[in-house]
DSSP file (Angstrom, degrees, kcal/mol; ACC not computed):
  #  RESIDUE AA STRUCTURE BP1 BP2  ACC     N-H-->O    O-->H-N    N-H-->O    O-->H-N    TCO  KAPPA ALPHA  PHI   PSI    X-CA   Y-CA   Z-CA
    1    1 A M              0   0    0      0, 0.0     0, 0.0     0, 0.0     0, 0.0   0.000 360.0 360.0 360.0 138.4  -17.0  -49.4   19.0
    2    2 A K     >  -     0   0    0      1,-0.1     4,-2.4     4,-0.0     5,-0.2  -0.419 360.0-118.9 -73.4 150.5  -19.5  -49.0   21.8
    3    3 A P  H  > S+     0   0    0      0, 0.0     4,-2.0     0, 0.0     5,-0.2   0.845 114.9  54.0 -58.3 -35.8  -22.5  -46.7   21.3
    4    4 A E  H  > S+     0   0    0      2,-0.2     4,-1.9     1,-0.2     5,-0.1   0.910 110.8  45.8 -65.5 -41.6  -21.3  -44.4   24.2
    5    5 A T  H  > S+     0   0    0      2,-0.2     4,-2.5     1,-0.2     5,-0.2   0.892 110.2  53.7 -68.4 -40.8  -17.8  -44.1   22.6
    6    6 A A  H  X S+     0   0    0     -4,-2.4     4,-2.5     1,-0.2    -1,-0.2   0.896 109.2  49.2 -61.6 -41.0  -19.3  -43.4   19.2
    7    7 A G  H  X S+     0   0    0     -4,-2.0     4,-2.5     2,-0.2     5,-0.2   0.900 111.0  49.3 -64.4 -41.5  -21.5  -40.6   20.6
    8    8 A K  H  X S+     0   0    0     -4,-1.9     4,-2.1     2,-0.2    -2,-0.2   0.904 113.0  47.0 -65.3 -40.7  -18.5  -39.0   22.4
    9    9 A V  H  X S+     0   0    0     -4,-2.5     4,-2.6     2,-0.2     5,-0.2   0.916 112.0  50.9 -64.7 -42.8  -16.4  -39.2   19.2
   10   10 A K  H  X S+     0   0    0     -4,-2.5     4,-2.2     1,-0.2    -2,-0.2   0.940 114.8  41.3 -61.1 -48.9  -19.2  -37.7   17.1
   11   11 A Y  H  X S+     0   0    0     -4,-2.5     4,-2.4     1,-0.2    -1,-0.2   0.834 113.3  55.2 -69.6 -31.6  -19.7  -34.8   19.5
   12   12 A G  H  X S+     0   0    0     -4,-2.1     4,-2.3    -5,-0.2    -2,-0.2   0.917 109.2  46.3 -65.8 -43.5  -16.0  -34.3   19.9
   13   13 A V  H  X S+     0   0    0     -4,-2.6     4,-2.5     2,-0.2    -2,-0.2   0.920 113.6  48.5 -64.3 -44.1  -15.5  -34.0   16.1
   14   14 A W  H  X S+     0   0    0     -4,-2.2     4,-2.7     1,-0.2     5,-0.2   0.895 111.7  50.3 -64.3 -39.5  -18.4  -31.6   15.8
   15   15 A G  H  X S+     0   0    0     -4,-2.4     4,-2.3     2,-0.2    -1,-0.2   0.899 110.9  49.2 -63.6 -41.0  -17.0  -29.5   18.7
   16   16 A L  H  X S+     0   0    0     -4,-2.3     4,-2.0     2,-0.2    -2,-0.2   0.920 113.1  46.3 -63.5 -44.9  -13.6  -29.4   17.1
   17   17 A A  H  X S+     0   0    0     -4,-2.5     4,-2.2     2,-0.2    -2,-0.2   0.933 115.0  45.9 -65.8 -46.0  -15.1  -28.3   13.7
   18   18 A C  H  X S+     0   0    0     -4,-2.7     4,-2.5     1,-0.2     5,-0.2   0.893 112.2  52.1 -64.4 -38.5  -17.3  -25.7   15.3
   19   19 A G  H  X S+     0   0    0     -4,-2.3     4,-2.5    -5,-0.2    -1,-0.2   0.888 109.0  50.1 -64.3 -39.4  -14.4  -24.4   17.5
   20   20 A A  H  X S+     0   0    0     -4,-2.0     4,-2.2     2,-0.2    -1,-0.2   0.913 111.3  48.1 -64.9 -43.2  -12.2  -24.1   14.4
   21   21 A V  H  X S+     0   0    0     -4,-2.2     4,-2.3     2,-0.2    -2,-0.2   0.920 113.1  47.6 -64.2 -44.1  -14.8  -22.1   12.5
   22   22 A I  H  X S+     0   0    0     -4,-2.5     4,-2.6     1,-0.2     5,-0.2   0.905 110.6  52.4 -64.4 -41.2  -15.4  -19.8   15.5
   23   23 A A  H  X S+     0   0    0     -4,-2.5     4,-2.5     1,-0.2    -1,-0.2   0.900 110.6  47.8 -61.3 -40.6  -11.6  -19.3   15.9
   24   24 A M  H  X S+     0   0    0     -4,-2.2     4,-2.7     2,-0.2     5,-0.3   0.903 110.9  50.6 -67.8 -40.4  -11.3  -18.4   12.3
   25   25 A I  H  X S+     0   0    0     -4,-2.3     4,-2.2     1,-0.2     5,-0.3   0.944 115.2  42.5 -61.8 -47.4  -14.2  -15.9   12.4
   26   26 A I  H  X>S+     0   0    0     -4,-2.6     4,-2.5     2,-0.2     5,-1.5   0.901 114.7  51.5 -65.7 -40.5  -12.8  -14.2   15.5
   27   27 A G  H  <5S+     0   0    0     -4,-2.5     6,-2.1    -5,-0.2     4,-0.3   0.919 116.4  37.9 -64.4 -44.9   -9.2  -14.3   14.1
   28   28 A F  H  <5S+     0   0    0     -4,-2.7    -1,-0.2     4,-0.2    -2,-0.2   0.848 122.4  43.2 -76.9 -33.2  -10.1  -12.7   10.8
   29   29 A A  H  <5S-     0   0    0     -4,-2.2    -2,-0.2    -5,-0.3    -3,-0.2   0.929 139.3  -1.6 -78.9 -46.0  -12.7  -10.2   12.1
   30   30 A W  T  <5S+     0   0    0     -4,-2.5    -3,-0.2    -5,-0.3    -2,-0.1   0.570 118.7  71.2-123.1 -12.6  -11.0   -9.0   15.3
   31   31 A G  S   <S-     0   0    0     -5,-1.5    -3,-0.2    -4,-0.3    -4,-0.2   0.548  98.4-115.7 -88.6  -6.4   -7.6  -10.7   15.6
   32   32 A G        +     0   0    0     -5,-0.3    -4,-0.2     1,-0.3     2,-0.1   0.614  59.0 153.5  84.6  10.9   -5.8   -9.1   12.7
   33   33 A W        -     0   0    0     -6,-2.1     2,-0.3    -9,-0.1    -1,-0.3  -0.475  20.0-174.6 -70.8 146.1   -5.4  -12.2   10.6
   34   34 A T        -     0   0    0     -2,-0.1     2,-0.1     4,-0.0    -6,-0.0  -0.951  24.2-114.5-138.1 160.3   -5.1  -11.5    6.9
   35   35 A T     >  -     0   0    0     -2,-0.3     4,-2.3     1,-0.1     5,-0.2  -0.435  37.5-105.9 -85.0 167.5   -4.9  -13.5    3.8
   36   36 A S  H  > S+     0   0    0      1,-0.2     4,-2.2     2,-0.2     5,-0.1   0.852 120.5  54.6 -66.1 -32.2   -1.7  -13.5    1.6
   37   37 A G  H  > S+     0   0    0      2,-0.2     4,-2.1     1,-0.2    -1,-0.2   0.913 109.4  46.4 -65.4 -42.3   -3.5  -11.3   -1.0
   38   38 A T  H  > S+     0   0    0      2,-0.2     4,-2.5     1,-0.2    -2,-0.2   0.909 112.8  50.0 -65.3 -42.0   -4.5   -8.7    1.6
   39   39 A T  H  X S+     0   0    0     -4,-2.3     4,-2.3     1,-0.2    -2,-0.2   0.898 110.1  50.4 -64.8 -40.1   -1.0   -8.7    3.0
   40   40 A K  H  X S+     0   0    0     -4,-2.2     4,-2.4     2,-0.2    -1,-0.2   0.912 111.0  48.9 -63.8 -42.3    0.6   -8.3   -0.4
   41   41 A A  H  X S+     0   0    0     -4,-2.1     4,-2.2     1,-0.2    -2,-0.2   0.914 111.5  49.1 -64.0 -43.1   -1.8   -5.4   -1.2
   42   42 A M  H  X S+     0   0    0     -4,-2.5     4,-2.0     1,-0.2    -1,-0.2   0.891 111.5  50.2 -64.4 -38.6   -0.9   -3.7    2.1
   43   43 A T  H  X S+     0   0    0     -4,-2.3     4,-2.4     2,-0.2    -2,-0.2   0.915 109.8  49.5 -65.1 -43.6    2.8   -4.1    1.5
   44   44 A E  H  X S+     0   0    0     -4,-2.4     4,-2.3     1,-0.2    -2,-0.2   0.885 110.6  50.7 -63.7 -38.9    2.5   -2.6   -2.0
   45   45 A E  H  X S+     0   0    0     -4,-2.2     4,-2.3     2,-0.2    -1,-0.2   0.901 111.0  49.0 -64.7 -40.9    0.6    0.4   -0.6
   46   46 A A  H  X S+     0   0    0     -4,-2.0     4,-2.2     2,-0.2    -2,-0.2   0.904 111.8  48.0 -65.7 -42.3    3.3    0.9    2.1
   47   47 A V  H  X S+     0   0    0     -4,-2.4     4,-2.5     2,-0.2     5,-0.2   0.910 111.7  50.2 -65.5 -41.5    6.1    0.7   -0.5
   48   48 A L  H  X S+     0   0    0     -4,-2.3     4,-2.3     1,-0.2    -2,-0.2   0.913 110.4  50.3 -63.5 -42.0    4.4    3.1   -2.8
   49   49 A A  H  X S+     0   0    0     -4,-2.3     4,-2.0     1,-0.2    -1,-0.2   0.914 112.4  46.4 -63.0 -42.4    3.8    5.6    0.1
   50   50 A S  H  X S+     0   0    0     -4,-2.2     4,-1.9     1,-0.2    -1,-0.2   0.883 113.1  48.9 -70.0 -35.6    7.5    5.5    1.1
   51   51 A Q  H  X S+     0   0    0     -4,-2.5     4,-2.2     2,-0.2    -1,-0.2   0.862 109.5  52.4 -70.6 -33.8    8.7    5.8   -2.5
   52   52 A A  H  X S+     0   0    0     -4,-2.3     4,-2.4     2,-0.2    -2,-0.2   0.898 108.6  51.1 -66.1 -38.9    6.3    8.8   -3.0
   53   53 A A  H  X S+     0   0    0     -4,-2.0     4,-2.1     2,-0.2    -2,-0.2   0.892 110.2  49.0 -65.2 -38.4    7.8   10.4    0.1
   54   54 A I  H  X S+     0   0    0     -4,-1.9     4,-2.6     2,-0.2    -2,-0.2   0.891 109.5  53.0 -65.0 -39.4   11.3    9.9   -1.2
   55   55 A C  H  X S+     0   0    0     -4,-2.2     4,-2.3     2,-0.2    -2,-0.2   0.922 109.4  48.0 -61.2 -45.2   10.2   11.4   -4.6
   56   56 A V  H  X S+     0   0    0     -4,-2.4     4,-2.6     1,-0.2    -1,-0.2   0.910 111.5  50.7 -63.3 -40.6    8.9   14.5   -2.8
   57   57 A A  H  X S+     0   0    0     -4,-2.1     4,-1.3     2,-0.2    -2,-0.2   0.901 110.0  49.4 -64.2 -40.7   12.1   14.8   -0.8
   58   58 A Q  H  X S+     0   0    0     -4,-2.6     4,-0.5     2,-0.2    -1,-0.2   0.881 111.6  50.4 -64.9 -37.4   14.2   14.5   -4.0
   59   59 A F  H >< S+     0   0    0     -4,-2.3     3,-1.2     1,-0.2    -2,-0.2   0.939 111.6  46.6 -63.2 -47.3   12.0   17.2   -5.6
   60   60 A M  H 3< S+     0   0    0     -4,-2.6    -1,-0.2     1,-0.3     5,-0.2   0.695 102.7  65.5 -71.4 -18.3   12.5   19.5   -2.6
   61   61 A K  H 3< S+     0   0    0     -4,-1.3    -1,-0.3    -5,-0.2    -2,-0.2   0.660  77.9 104.1 -77.6 -15.1   16.2   18.9   -2.5
   62   62 A Q  S X< S-     0   0    0     -3,-1.2     3,-1.3    -4,-0.5     4,-0.1  -0.398  78.2-128.7 -66.7 143.0   16.7   20.6   -5.9
   63   63 A P  T 3  S+     0   0    0      0, 0.0     3,-0.3     0, 0.0    -1,-0.1   0.815 108.4  41.6 -63.4 -29.6   18.1   24.1   -5.7
   64   64 A N  T 3> S+     0   0    0      1,-0.2     4,-2.2     2,-0.1     3,-0.2  -0.138  74.0 130.2-108.3  37.9   15.3   25.6   -7.8
   65   65 A H  H <>  +     0   0    0     -3,-1.3     4,-2.1     1,-0.2    -1,-0.2   0.800  68.0  57.9 -65.9 -27.9   12.5   23.6   -6.3
   66   66 A E  H  > S+     0   0    0     -3,-0.3     4,-1.8     2,-0.2    -1,-0.2   0.916 109.0  44.9 -68.9 -40.3   10.3   26.7   -5.8
   67   67 A E  H  > S+     0   0    0     -3,-0.2     4,-2.4     2,-0.2    -2,-0.2   0.919 114.1  49.2 -66.3 -41.9   10.4   27.5   -9.5
   68   68 A K  H  X S+     0   0    0     -4,-2.2     4,-2.6     1,-0.2    -2,-0.2   0.852 108.3  54.4 -64.9 -34.3    9.7   23.9  -10.4
   69   69 A L  H  X S+     0   0    0     -4,-2.1     4,-2.0     2,-0.2    -1,-0.2   0.896 109.5  47.0 -67.0 -40.0    6.8   23.8   -7.9
   70   70 A K  H  X S+     0   0    0     -4,-1.8     4,-1.4     2,-0.2    -2,-0.2   0.914 112.5  50.0 -64.7 -42.8    5.3   26.8   -9.6
   71   71 A E  H  X S+     0   0    0     -4,-2.4     4,-0.6     1,-0.2    -2,-0.2   0.894 111.0  49.3 -61.7 -40.9    5.9   25.2  -13.0
   72   72 A L  H >< S+     0   0    0     -4,-2.6     3,-0.8     1,-0.2    -1,-0.2   0.868 107.3  55.5 -65.7 -37.3    4.2   22.0  -11.7
   73   73 A G  H 3< S+     0   0    0     -4,-2.0    -1,-0.2     1,-0.2    -2,-0.2   0.781 102.0  56.8 -66.9 -26.9    1.3   24.0  -10.4
   74   74 A E  H 3< S+     0   0    0     -4,-1.4    -1,-0.2    -3,-0.2    -2,-0.2   0.676  93.4  87.7 -77.6 -17.1    0.7   25.5  -13.8
   75   75 A L  S << S-     0   0    0     -3,-0.8     2,-0.1    -4,-0.6     5,-0.1  -0.431  90.4 -99.4 -80.3 155.9    0.3   22.1  -15.4
   76   76 A D    >>  -     0   0    0      1,-0.1     3,-1.4    -2,-0.1     4,-0.8  -0.413  37.4-112.7 -66.0 152.9   -3.0   20.1  -15.6
   77   77 A S  T 34 S+     0   0    0      1,-0.3     4,-0.5     2,-0.2     3,-0.5   0.814 116.7  54.5 -60.9 -32.1   -3.2   17.5  -12.9
   78   78 A W  T 34 S+     0   0    0      1,-0.2    -1,-0.3     2,-0.1     4,-0.3   0.629 107.7  50.9 -78.6 -12.2   -3.0   14.7  -15.4
   79   79 A K  T <> S+     0   0    0     -3,-1.4     4,-1.8     1,-0.1    -1,-0.2   0.544  88.5  82.6 -97.0 -10.5    0.2   16.0  -16.8
   80   80 A R  H  X S+     0   0    0     -4,-0.8     4,-2.1    -3,-0.5     5,-0.2   0.880  87.0  53.2 -65.9 -37.7    2.0   16.4  -13.5
   81   81 A S  H  > S+     0   0    0     -4,-0.5     4,-2.4     1,-0.2    -1,-0.2   0.877 107.7  52.1 -66.7 -34.2    3.1   12.8  -13.3
   82   82 A E  H  > S+     0   0    0     -4,-0.3     4,-2.5     2,-0.2    -1,-0.2   0.892 108.1  52.2 -65.3 -38.4    4.7   13.0  -16.8
   83   83 A F  H  X S+     0   0    0     -4,-1.8     4,-1.8     2,-0.2    -2,-0.2   0.907 111.1  46.5 -61.9 -43.3    6.6   16.1  -15.6
   84   84 A I  H  X>S+     0   0    0     -4,-2.1     5,-1.3     2,-0.2     4,-1.2   0.892 112.6  49.8 -67.4 -40.5    7.9   14.2  -12.6
   85   85 A E  H  <5S+     0   0    0     -4,-2.4     3,-0.3     2,-0.2    -2,-0.2   0.910 109.1  52.6 -63.5 -42.1    8.9   11.2  -14.7
   86   86 A K  H  <5S+     0   0    0     -4,-2.5    -2,-0.2     1,-0.2    -1,-0.2   0.892 111.5  45.6 -62.2 -40.1   10.7   13.5  -17.2
   87   87 A E  H  <5S-     0   0    0     -4,-1.8    -1,-0.2    -5,-0.2    -2,-0.2   0.690 108.8-127.9 -78.8 -18.5   12.8   15.1  -14.4
   88   88 A G  T ><5 +     0   0    0     -4,-1.2     3,-1.0    -3,-0.3    -3,-0.2   0.616  67.8 129.8  86.8  11.9   13.5   11.7  -12.9
   89   89 A W  T 3 < +     0   0    0     -5,-1.3   -31,-0.2     1,-0.2    -4,-0.1   0.749  66.0  64.2 -71.6 -21.9   12.4   12.4   -9.3
   90   90 A D  T 3  S+     0   0    0     -6,-0.6     2,-0.4    -9,-0.1     9,-0.4   0.597  81.3  96.6 -79.4  -9.0   10.3    9.3   -9.2
   91   91 A K  S <  S-     0   0    0     -3,-1.0     7,-0.1     7,-0.1     3,-0.1  -0.656  72.6-134.8 -81.1 134.0   13.3    7.0   -9.6
   92   92 A M    >   -     0   0    0     -2,-0.4     3,-2.7     5,-0.2    -2,-0.1  -0.529  42.1 -76.5 -81.8 153.6   14.6    5.6   -6.4
   93   93 A P  T 3  S+     0   0    0      0, 0.0    -1,-0.1     0, 0.0     3,-0.1  -0.283 122.6  16.4 -52.6 125.9   18.4    5.7   -5.8
   94   94 A G  T 3  S+     0   0    0      1,-0.3     2,-0.3    -3,-0.1    -2,-0.0   0.341  98.8 120.5  90.7  -5.4   19.9    2.9   -7.8
   95   95 A Q    <   -     0   0    0     -3,-2.7    -1,-0.3     1,-0.1     3,-0.1  -0.679  46.0-165.4 -92.1 145.6   16.9    2.3  -10.1
   96   96 A K  S    S+     0   0    0      1,-0.3     2,-0.4    -2,-0.3    -1,-0.1   0.749  83.1  26.4 -93.0 -31.7   17.0    2.7  -13.8
   97   97 A K  S    S-     0   0    0     -7,-0.1    -1,-0.3    -5,-0.0    -5,-0.2  -0.995  84.9-120.6-134.4 138.3   13.2    2.8  -14.2
   98   98 A A        -     0   0    0     -2,-0.4    -7,-0.1    -3,-0.1     2,-0.1  -0.379  32.5-104.6 -76.0 153.8   10.6    4.0  -11.7
   99   99 A D    >   -     0   0    0     -9,-0.4     3,-1.3     1,-0.1     4,-0.5  -0.403  46.9 -88.6 -72.7 154.7    7.9    1.7  -10.4
  100  100 A Y  T 3  S+     0   0    0      1,-0.2    -1,-0.1     2,-0.1   -52,-0.0  -0.402 109.9  18.1 -65.0 135.9    4.4    2.2  -11.7
  101  101 A G  T 3> S+     0   0    0     -2,-0.1     4,-2.4    -3,-0.1    -1,-0.2   0.178  91.5 104.2  93.0 -17.1    2.3    4.7   -9.7
  102  102 A V  H <> S+     0   0    0     -3,-1.3     4,-2.7     1,-0.2     5,-0.2   0.927  80.9  49.6 -64.4 -43.9    5.2    6.5   -7.9
  103  103 A S  H  > S+     0   0    0     -4,-0.5     4,-2.5     2,-0.2    -1,-0.2   0.883 112.2  48.1 -64.8 -37.7    5.1    9.6  -10.1
  104  104 A Q  H  > S+     0   0    0      2,-0.2     4,-2.3     1,-0.2    -1,-0.2   0.922 113.4  46.8 -69.0 -42.7    1.3    9.9   -9.7
  105  105 A A  H  X S+     0   0    0     -4,-2.4     4,-2.1     2,-0.2    -2,-0.2   0.886 113.3  50.2 -65.0 -37.1    1.6    9.5   -5.9
  106  106 A C  H  X S+     0   0    0     -4,-2.7     4,-2.8    -5,-0.2     5,-0.2   0.921 109.4  50.6 -64.7 -44.3    4.5   12.0   -5.9
  107  107 A A  H  X S+     0   0    0     -4,-2.5     4,-1.9     1,-0.2    -2,-0.2   0.887 109.5  51.1 -61.9 -38.4    2.4   14.5   -7.9
  108  108 A D  H  X S+     0   0    0     -4,-2.3     4,-0.7     2,-0.2    -1,-0.2   0.908 111.6  47.7 -65.0 -40.4   -0.4   14.1   -5.4
  109  109 A G  H >< S+     0   0    0     -4,-2.1     3,-0.7     1,-0.2     4,-0.4   0.907 113.6  46.4 -66.0 -41.9    2.0   14.8   -2.5
  110  110 A L  H >X S+     0   0    0     -4,-2.8     3,-1.4     1,-0.2     4,-0.9   0.794 100.2  69.8 -70.8 -27.5    3.5   17.8   -4.3
  111  111 A G  H 3< S+     0   0    0     -4,-1.9    -1,-0.2     1,-0.3     3,-0.2   0.792  92.2  58.8 -59.1 -27.7    0.0   19.0   -5.1
  112  112 A L  T << S+     0   0    0     -3,-0.7    -1,-0.3    -4,-0.7    -2,-0.2   0.742 105.6  49.7 -72.5 -21.7   -0.5   19.7   -1.4
  113  113 A L  T <4 S+     0   0    0     -3,-1.4     2,-0.3    -4,-0.4    -1,-0.2   0.633  85.3 105.2 -89.8 -16.1    2.5   22.1   -1.5
  114  114 A I     <  -     0   0    0     -4,-0.9     2,-0.6    -3,-0.2   -44,-0.1  -0.492  58.1-154.9 -73.3 128.9    1.3   24.0   -4.5
  115  115 A K              0   0    0     -2,-0.3   -42,-0.1     1,-0.1    -2,-0.1  -0.911 360.0 360.0-105.8 120.0    0.0   27.4   -3.6
  116  116 A K              0   0    0     -2,-0.6    -1,-0.1   -43,-0.0    -2,-0.0   0.420 360.0 360.0-106.7 360.0   -2.5   28.9   -6.0
């Protein structure tokens, strides 16, 4: 290989490597790229939020929801998720067992409706 060609290849490889690093920095910082772990966490948060909203809707659909809301308000905050689990509002249609965290997120959502 000629010295001129070796120099061109050397600088070309360095340019390619530096360009790739710069592209990744820009992509992850401002381009919205994410890793699979971040995407999985974002998906789980979105699913939990939607299931909590469904739980609140199932709670509010009950004919005696105002009485139940008062009863929920009288409980300690750490017992509210147990109350929701016992009544079954945290279960999504077709589920036999609710996902972890849905009852707590539902209790937090209903906590905004409680008037003290």
